[in-house]
ZADO-1210 file (C-alpha; in nm, 4 decimals, padded with zeros to 6 digits):
<atoms>
<atom x="06.6784" y="02.9650" z="06.3137" code="UNK" pos="1"/>
<atom x="06.3426" y="02.9339" z="06.4905" code="UNK" pos="2"/>
<atom x="06.1943" y="02.7625" z="06.1852" code="UNK" pos="3"/>
<atom x="06.4788" y="02.5104" z="06.1877" code="UNK" pos="4"/>
<atom x="06.4080" y="02.4279" z="06.5540" code="UNK" pos="5"/>
<atom x="06.0402" y="02.3755" z="06.4802" code="UNK" pos="6"/>
<atom x="06.1203" y="02.1471" z="06.1873" code="UNK" pos="7"/>
<atom x="06.3665" y="01.9521" z="06.4014" code="UNK" pos="8"/>
<atom x="06.1091" y="01.9021" z="06.6784" code="UNK" pos="9"/>
<atom x="05.8482" y="01.7869" z="06.4263" code="UNK" pos="10"/>
<atom x="06.0929" y="01.5412" z="06.2713" code="UNK" pos="11"/>
<atom x="06.1894" y="01.3991" z="06.6103" code="UNK" pos="12"/>
<atom x="05.8221" y="01.3552" z="06.7036" code="UNK" pos="13"/>
<atom x="05.7465" y="01.1875" z="06.3705" code="UNK" pos="14"/>
<atom x="06.0429" y="00.9532" z="06.4148" code="UNK" pos="15"/>
<atom x="05.9173" y="00.8674" z="06.7624" code="UNK" pos="16"/>
<atom x="05.5775" y="00.7697" z="06.6226" code="UNK" pos="17"/>
<atom x="05.7420" y="00.5565" z="06.3538" code="UNK" pos="18"/>
<atom x="05.9939" y="00.3688" z="06.5677" code="UNK" pos="19"/>
<atom x="05.8328" y="00.3480" z="06.9127" code="UNK" pos="20"/>
<atom x="05.5597" y="00.0857" z="06.9545" code="UNK" pos="21"/>
<atom x="05.2201" y="00.2052" z="07.0696" code="UNK" pos="22"/>
<atom x="05.1666" y="00.1160" z="07.4327" code="UNK" pos="23"/>
<atom x="04.7939" y="00.0448" z="07.4065" code="UNK" pos="24"/>
<atom x="04.7959" y="-00.1422" z="07.0772" code="UNK" pos="25"/>
<atom x="04.9655" y="-00.4574" z="07.1999" code="UNK" pos="26"/>
<atom x="04.8065" y="-00.7954" z="07.1470" code="UNK" pos="27"/>
<atom x="04.9009" y="-00.9053" z="07.4979" code="UNK" pos="28"/>
<atom x="04.6518" y="-00.6793" z="07.6700" code="UNK" pos="29"/>
<atom x="04.4202" y="-00.8526" z="07.9165" code="UNK" pos="30"/>
<atom x="04.0705" y="-00.9391" z="07.8091" code="UNK" pos="31"/>
<atom x="03.8138" y="-00.7286" z="07.9889" code="UNK" pos="32"/>
<atom x="03.5513" y="-01.0014" z="07.9692" code="UNK" pos="33"/>
<atom x="03.7482" y="-01.2176" z="08.2124" code="UNK" pos="34"/>
<atom x="03.7784" y="-00.9343" z="08.4661" code="UNK" pos="35"/>
<atom x="03.5578" y="-01.0054" z="08.7719" code="UNK" pos="36"/>
<atom x="03.4697" y="-00.6363" z="08.8070" code="UNK" pos="37"/>
<atom x="03.3443" y="-00.6279" z="08.4487" code="UNK" pos="38"/>
<atom x="03.1387" y="-00.9417" z="08.5038" code="UNK" pos="39"/>
<atom x="02.9795" y="-00.7998" z="08.8187" code="UNK" pos="40"/>
<atom x="02.8936" y="-00.4668" z="08.6586" code="UNK" pos="41"/>
<atom x="02.7545" y="-00.6388" z="08.3501" code="UNK" pos="42"/>
<atom x="02.5376" y="-00.8678" z="08.5621" code="UNK" pos="43"/>
<atom x="02.4078" y="-00.5731" z="08.7669" code="UNK" pos="44"/>
<atom x="02.3250" y="-00.3754" z="08.4534" code="UNK" pos="45"/>
<atom x="02.1383" y="-00.6704" z="08.3065" code="UNK" pos="46"/>
<atom x="01.9386" y="-00.7083" z="08.6287" code="UNK" pos="47"/>
<atom x="01.8487" y="-00.3390" z="08.6266" code="UNK" pos="48"/>
<atom x="01.7471" y="-00.3497" z="08.2611" code="UNK" pos="49"/>
<atom x="01.5198" y="-00.6481" z="08.3269" code="UNK" pos="50"/>
<atom x="01.3636" y="-00.4668" z="08.6229" code="UNK" pos="51"/>
<atom x="01.3036" y="-00.1605" z="08.4073" code="UNK" pos="52"/>
<atom x="01.1412" y="-00.3689" z="08.1324" code="UNK" pos="53"/>
<atom x="00.9144" y="-00.5462" z="08.3817" code="UNK" pos="54"/>
<atom x="00.7799" y="-00.2163" z="08.5183" code="UNK" pos="55"/>
<atom x="00.6873" y="-00.0832" z="08.1754" code="UNK" pos="56"/>
</atoms>
């Protein structure tokens, strides 16, 4: 009986993966390159990398 329960749980989980859409795989996700926080961090990192190169 325990084996049957395990098989049933595995089948339900497999069916969930087959029929439910993945939440992070959608094509409507926002682009990170248009996020102002991303742009600011990227600009700051580039400035720091240039400063590091100039001191070497």
